[in-house]
MIKE-452530 format. One record per residue: z, y, x of N, C-alpha, C in turn. Coordinates in steps of 0.02 Angstrom, whole numbers, padded with zeros to 5 digits, always signed. Last residue first. Layout:
# MIKE-452530
ZYXZYXZYX ...
# end
This chain:
# MIKE-452530
+00395-00480+00615+00458-00517+00623+00447-00592+00614 +00279-00417+00584+00293-00428+00655+00358-00464+00668 +00270-00398+00450+00214-00431+00482+00231-00451+00554 +00382-00327+00416+00378-00396+00393+00322-00435+00428 +00353-00197+00462+00402-00238+00498+00402-00312+00478 +00258-00154+00361+00236-00175+00428+00288-00216+00467 +00324-00107+00243+00296-00174+00247+00279-00199+00317 +00367+00024+00264+00416-00026+00242+00390-00098+00251 +00255+00092+00302+00313+00095+00347+00366+00044+00327 +00175+00071+00190+00156+00041+00254+00216+00039+00301 +00233+00147+00090+00238+00074+00087+00221+00041+00153 +00319+00283+00174+00270+00257+00127+00274+00180+00128 +00434+00420+00201+00413+00351+00207+00358+00335+00157 +00503+00550+00291+00454+00534+00239+00427+00464+00251 +00683+00563+00315+00614+00565+00337+00568+00546+00279 +00842+00502+00370+00802+00548+00331+00732+00553+00360 +00853+00324+00402+00864+00393+00422+00822+00438+00377 +00908+00194+00289+00857+00228+00328+00879+00300+00346 +00996+00130+00204+01015+00137+00274+00964+00172+00317 +00871+00074+00097+00943+00077+00109+00958+00080+00184 +00741+00048+00079+00757+00115+00103+00831+00121+00120 +00736-00077+00023+00714-00070+00092+00724+00000+00121 +00780-00054-00108+00817-00100-00065+00799-00090+00008 +00680+00032-00155+00750+00054-00153+00791+00011-00106 +00566-00054-00147+00570+00008-00108+00643+00030-00100 +00599-00154-00240+00585-00171-00170+00593-00110-00125 +00610-00076-00356+00668-00113-00332+00659-00131-00258 +00477-00031-00369+00532+00017-00360+00593-00017-00330 +00412-00153-00392+00397-00115-00332+00452-00065-00316 +00463-00188-00515+00476-00231-00458+00464-00195-00392 +00405-00082-00589+00477-00088-00583+00498-00132-00524 +00272-00115-00580+00294-00052-00551+00369-00053-00540 +00270-00231-00654+00256-00236-00582+00277-00172-00546 +00281-00197-00784+00343-00214-00751+00333-00222-00675 +00155-00187-00834+00182-00127-00802+00249-00140-00768 +00061-00335-00796+00110-00299-00837+00135-00239-00799 -00045-00367-00715-00034-00407-00775+00012-00370-00824 -00167-00304-00607-00103-00291-00641-00100-00332-00705 -00236-00378-00467-00243-00368-00539-00174-00358-00571 -00325-00364-00319-00259-00356-00351-00270-00341-00425 -00420-00447-00197-00413-00425-00267-00340-00418-00287 -00540-00454-00076-00468-00446-00085-00458-00414-00154 -00667-00556-00018-00646-00513-00074-00569-00513-00078 -00793-00578+00098-00721-00581+00087-00703-00532+00032 -00938-00673+00125-00907-00616+00092-00832-00629+00084 -01070-00717+00240-01007-00729+00206-00980-00665+00175 -01188-00683+00306-01179-00753+00286-01111-00768+00253 -01117-00540+00373-01176-00583+00372-01156-00654+00355 -00997-00474+00254-01015-00497+00321-01083-00532+00317 -00929-00362+00154-00992-00399+00160-01010-00413+00232 -00788-00356+00065-00811-00351+00134-00873-00395+00141 -00722-00270-00069-00773-00320-00050-00796-00306+00021 -00579-00254-00158-00612-00230-00097-00658-00286-00073 -00527-00212-00319-00559-00262-00276-00592-00227-00217 -00407-00193-00444-00439-00163-00385-00465-00219-00341 -00365-00161-00610-00391-00211-00563-00425-00175-00506 -00271-00144-00756-00287-00116-00690-00308-00171-00642 -00282-00175-00892-00222-00142-00866-00236-00109-00799 -00408-00155-01007-00393-00180-00940-00334-00141-00911 -00450-00142-01140-00381-00128-01123-00361-00155-01055 -00618-00083-01130-00564-00114-01168-00496-00093-01146 -00666-00013-00976-00683-00057-01032-00619-00084-01065 -00738+00058-00842-00691+00073-00896-00711+00031-00957 -00754+00052-00668-00771+00019-00730-00717+00036-00782 -00819+00126-00521-00769+00127-00575-00796+00093-00637 -00831+00104-00352-00866+00089-00414-00814+00083-00470 -00834+00202-00209-00791+00173-00262-00833+00164-00325 -00908+00272-00123-00906+00200-00111-00862+00164-00163 -00885+00403-00150-00947+00375-00177-00951+00299-00167 -00777+00435-00075-00764+00419-00146-00826+00389-00178 -00799+00350+00083-00807+00407+00038-00792+00386-00033 -00682+00277+00200-00740+00276+00157-00742+00339+00114 -00574+00237+00282-00622+00289+00305-00687+00287+00267 -00480+00157+00227-00537+00123+00259-00590+00172+00283 -00393+00248+00171-00367+00204+00223-00424+00171+00262 -00478+00302+00073-00454+00344+00128-00430+00302+00186 -00495+00193-00013-00553+00222+00021-00531+00264+00081 -00363+00179-00059-00395+00124-00022-00454+00151+00018 -00350+00302-00128-00306+00286-00070-00337+00231-00028 -00442+00282-00228-00453+00337-00181-00411+00326-00118 -00379+00178-00295-00444+00166-00264-00460+00220-00212 -00266+00246-00341-00258+00190-00294-00323+00176-00258 -00321+00335-00430-00288+00361-00370-00278+00307-00318 -00477+00305-00506-00410+00280-00492-00382+00309-00427 -00564+00446-00566-00563+00387-00522-00490+00368-00508 -00549+00495-00742-00555+00504-00670-00553+00439-00631 -00446+00424-00870-00492+00476-00846-00492+00478-00770 -00439+00287-00976-00417+00314-00911-00469+00363-00884 -00485+00224-01090-00463+00294-01095-00444+00325-01028 -00515+00089-01058-00569+00136-01076-00548+00209-01071 -00425+00028-00913-00436+00035-00985-00483+00093-01000 -00514-00011-00758-00456+00010-00798-00476+00015-00872 -00559-00061-00596-00569-00070-00668-00506-00051-00705 -00645-00028-00447-00583-00019-00485-00599-00022-00559 -00709-00084-00297-00719-00086-00369-00651-00077-00403 -00783-00039-00145-00721-00042-00184-00739-00040-00258 -00864-00112-00005-00869-00080-00070-00802-00090-00107 -00924-00119+00160-00866-00120+00115-00882-00083+00050 -00989-00208+00297-01004-00170+00237-00945-00176+00188 -00919-00195+00464-00930-00232+00402-00948-00184+00345 -00883-00139+00584-00953-00131+00564-00968-00163+00496 -00754-00172+00618-00767-00104+00595-00838-00092+00569 -00664-00297+00608-00737-00293+00602-00756-00223+00575 -00528-00269+00629-00558-00326+00663-00635-00321+00664 -00511-00161+00544-00500-00151+00616-00531-00208+00656 -00534-00219+00421-00581-00167+00444-00573-00156+00520 -00422-00301+00417-00488-00331+00418-00540-00282+00442 -00318-00206+00411-00322-00252+00467-00393-00282+00474 -00347-00145+00288-00347-00105+00350-00354-00149+00411 -00325-00250+00200-00392-00220+00206-00399-00181+00271 -00188-00269+00216-00234-00323+00234-00305-00296+00244 -00141-00146+00166-00130-00163+00236-00178-00218+00259 -00186-00154+00032-00204-00097+00075-00198-00116+00149 -00123-00269-00015-00196-00267-00012-00219-00211+00035 +00008-00223-00014-00010-00278+00031-00086-00279+00040 -00006-00131-00116+00007-00106-00048-00003-00161+00005 -00027-00212-00226-00079-00164-00206-00069-00141-00135 +00097-00284-00229+00033-00317-00218-00022-00271-00194 +00197-00191-00260+00198-00225-00196+00130-00255-00179 +00163-00033-00333+00165-00107-00340+00159-00138-00270 +00150+00102-00333+00212+00075-00304+00218+00000-00315 +00034+00214-00289+00040+00151-00327+00097+00113-00295 +00063+00325-00215+00026+00335-00277+00022+00272-00320 +00222+00344-00147+00165+00299-00150+00128+00310-00216 +00349+00411-00048+00297+00423-00097+00242+00372-00090 +00517+00449-00012+00465+00398-00014+00414+00418-00066 +00640+00521+00088+00588+00533+00038+00535+00478+00044 +00803+00558+00130+00752+00505+00131+00704+00517+00073 +00825+00733+00179+00845+00670+00148+00790+00617+00155 +00778+00842+00250+00848+00842+00228+00872+00775+00201 +00649+00827+00277+00689+00851+00333+00764+00849+00316 +00590+00797+00159+00606+00741+00203+00645+00762+00265 +00557+00920+00106+00615+00885+00079+00638+00829+00125 +00440+00941+00180+00497+00986+00189+00561+00953+00164 +00359+00841+00129+00374+00841+00200+00435+00885+00215 +00347+00882-00004+00380+00819+00011+00402+00816+00084 +00271+00998+00016+00339+01004-00010+00379+00940+00004 +00150+00942+00053+00187+00982+00102+00260+00990+00081 +00117+00886-00069+00127+00842-00011+00165+00878+00045 +00102+01000-00149+00156+00952-00164+00169+00905-00104 -00010+01058-00087+00053+01095-00091+00112+01048-00103 -00111+00963-00106-00088+00978-00038-00021+01013-00039 -00060+00867-00252-00103+00912-00216-00075+00925-00146 -00044+00698-00301-00011+00759-00277-00064+00801-00242 -00049+00568-00417-00087+00619-00383-00042+00678-00364 +00051+00474-00462-00015+00453-00438-00051+00505-00395 +00219+00456-00417+00169+00498-00450+00100+00484-00420 +00331+00394-00373+00273+00351-00387+00220+00390-00426 +00458+00433-00260+00406+00458-00305+00348+00409-00311 +00620+00439-00229+00567+00389-00232+00516+00411-00283 +00741+00511-00130+00688+00526-00178+00634+00472-00173 +00916+00505-00110+00851+00476-00094+00801+00490-00150 +01016+00647-00089+00994+00595-00135+00924+00570-00114 +01076+00753-00025+01065+00692+00012+01044+00633-00031 +01083+00872-00086+01139+00826-00099+01130+00759-00063 +00964+00930-00051+01026+00961-00027+01086+00915-00036 +00876+00847-00122+00876+00846-00049+00941+00876-00021 +00903+00881-00256+00916+00813-00232+00921+00811-00156 +00861+01015-00256+00930+00998-00275+00948+00929-00248 +00726+01004-00222+00772+01040-00178+00844+01022-00192 +00676+00917-00333+00668+00905-00262+00720+00938-00218 +00675+00943-00470+00734+00910-00441+00734+00905-00365 +00563+01011-00506+00621+01017-00550+00684+00987-00518 +00461+00980-00420+00491+01046-00414+00554+01054-00456 +00418+00855-00459+00455+00860-00397+00490+00928-00390 +00335+00876-00570+00404+00854-00579+00447+00863-00518 +00203+00899-00552+00248+00957-00550+00321+00938-00555 +00139+00780-00568+00137+00809-00502+00183+00870-00495 +00257+00690-00675+00193+00722-00660+00195+00752-00590 +00350+00547-00667+00331+00600-00713+00261+00627-00696 +00428+00453-00606+00366+00429-00636+00340+00483-00685 +00543+00444-00480+00501+00491-00517+00436+00458-00540 +00710+00414-00454+00644+00382-00458+00600+00422-00504 +00838+00454-00345+00800+00476-00404+00731+00445-00400 +00992+00382-00290+00920+00389-00285+00891+00414-00351 +01126+00390-00317+01106+00381-00247+01031+00393-00237 +01197+00513-00429+01159+00453-00414+01144+00450-00340 +01316+00581-00547+01286+00578-00480+01251+00511-00468 +01334+00651-00683+01314+00582-00670+01278+00579-00602 +01377+00783-00677+01410+00737-00724+01396+00664-00707 +01294+00836-00578+01367+00848-00575+01404+00796-00618 +01168+00801-00623+01193+00770-00562+01268+00781-00552 +01160+00883-00738+01153+00810-00744+01182+00775-00683 +01172+01011-00686+01221+00986-00734+01220+00910-00737 +01056+01016-00607+01122+01025-00577+01176+00996-00622 +00955+01001-00703+00965+00949-00654+01033+00954-00621 +01006+01044-00872+00980+01061-00806+00994+01003-00757 +00956+01005-01034+01002+00987-00980+00971+01004-00912 +00854+01041-01120+00923+01058-01139+00975+01043-01085 +00737+01004-01064+00737+01066-01103+00807+01088-01120 +00751+00881-01011+00753+00937-00963+00752+01004-00999 +00857+00770-01098+00796+00811-01099+00803+00868-01050 +00914+00602-01067+00925+00674-01071+00857+00709-01071 +00984+00446-01108+00923+00486-01104+00939+00560-01113 +01089+00338-01011+01079+00385-01066+01017+00428-01054 +01137+00225-00933+01067+00235-00951+01055+00281-01010 +01253+00136-00906+01253+00194-00951+01183+00209-00979 +01260-00044-00914+01240+00017-00878+01234+00075-00927 +01281-00161-00975+01338-00116-00974+01321-00050-00939 +01160-00236-01085+01179-00209-01020+01238-00162-01027 +01031-00313-01165+01104-00316-01159+01123-00292-01089 +00900-00218-01231+00924-00258-01174+01000-00255-01171 +00823-00137-01314+00847-00202-01339+00870-00248-01283 +00788-00012-01282+00743-00064-01259+00764-00134-01283 +00896+00058-01337+00828+00074-01359+00779+00018-01342 +01002+00004-01263+00999-00005-01336+00928+00005-01362 +00969+00047-01133+00975-00024-01149+00970-00038-01223 +00970+00190-01158+00909+00155-01139+00914+00080-01153 +01046+00275-01289+01056+00229-01235+00991+00191-01221 +01014+00449-01324+01011+00378-01342+01024+00336-01279 +01007+00579-01284+01074+00550-01288+01074+00478-01314 +00849+00598-01362+00902+00627-01321+00970+00597-01338 +00741+00557-01434+00783+00504-01404+00840+00532-01362 +00658+00708-01404+00659+00646-01442+00696+00592-01403 +00640+00810-01319+00709+00800-01343+00715+00738-01386 +00537+00790-01172+00546+00793-01245+00619+00779-01264 +00552+00762-01033+00545+00830-01058+00562+00836-01132 +00685+00657-00968+00617+00668-00992+00613+00738-01021 +00784+00555-00872+00769+00624-00889+00696+00629-00910 +00909+00434-00885+00837+00446-00887+00827+00519-00907 +01045+00365-00785+01015+00408-00836+00939+00409-00831 +01085+00252-00713+01135+00300-00737+01107+00343-00793 +01057+00091-00682+01023+00148-00713+01074+00194-00744 +01086+00014-00532+01118+00032-00595+01085+00095-00622 +01036-00126-00435+01024-00057-00456+01058-00046-00524 +01068-00260-00422+01083-00215-00366+01075-00141-00384 +01025-00335-00529+01097-00328-00518+01116-00278-00464 +00902-00295-00650+00919-00305-00580+00993-00292-00568 +00870-00258-00775+00872-00330-00763+00894-00347-00692 +00860-00122-00765+00915-00149-00804+00924-00224-00793 +00739-00115-00694+00802-00092-00663+00862-00122-00699 +00648-00160-00789+00656-00197-00726+00722-00179-00692 +00661-00059-00886+00675-00129-00903+00689-00170-00840 +00616+00053-00816+00686+00050-00839+00706-00021-00855 +00482+00017-00804+00523+00023-00743+00597+00019-00762 +00442+00025-00936+00437-00040-00901+00480-00040-00839 +00464+00161-00959+00502+00111-00998+00500+00043-00964 +00370+00215-00871+00441+00229-00863+00484+00179-00900 +00250+00174-00930+00269+00147-00865+00344+00157-00853 +00255+00246-01052+00247+00173-01052+00270+00142-00986 +00379+00370-01009+00320+00348-01045+00315+00273-01043 +00482+00441-00951+00498+00385-00994+00439+00369-01040 +00548+00526-00812+00487+00502-00845+00502+00440-00886 +00657+00482-00689+00623+00539-00719+00556+00516-00746 +00809+00400-00671+00737+00392-00681+00709+00453-00716 +00934+00371-00550+00911+00409-00607+00836+00404-00611 +01048+00245-00491+00983+00279-00491+00973+00318-00556 +01164+00176-00380+01154+00212-00443+01089+00252-00440 +01180+00018-00312+01149+00083-00303+01138+00116-00371 
# end
């Protein structure tokens, strides 16, 4: 499967590394806004031995139409910003290219736009694309269904500079019908990311914890999603729609 990656920050670089290490996905190109590193080879830049093209392009000098004409792909993976979808969404959908978005926050307008794109192609969105976090989400949902009266608290911990409440924690709260006030945020040092859901039963406590060790976990999540979207009908997918069949098979 040929893929293009949008966004080449710290997480984008980790995702590119995971893709280059995978035999089923081929990194055709990376698109970023800045012209720094333009036309450089991603494998060379990351120091990875690979025959994949993985050239870096800038959206300031290369249009999406031009990029897709020269280097067509089967899927576009988005780790940019909430506005990134507008730079490629319609073009990708018209060409039947699968869209995999791992953007943390989308407003109502962007979410509606994703629904419109999903009428033309396969669209996937998850504010956290790690497999572990999404397993935690489903497990938490099941436990809440079994004991709807249980006391629940969410704790999210991240590095000192991270602004705002974790998008993943907000997603967990939404799934469990909780308020944002039920989320406890901790900012300290260089914590990569930790989410804990605490279920307080009488005489016992259940804790579900996911801890990020490396940003490569996002890359592993992308690979899982890309593999499980293969052959899907056009429509809007999330992690739950991909994981639930594993629970019942």
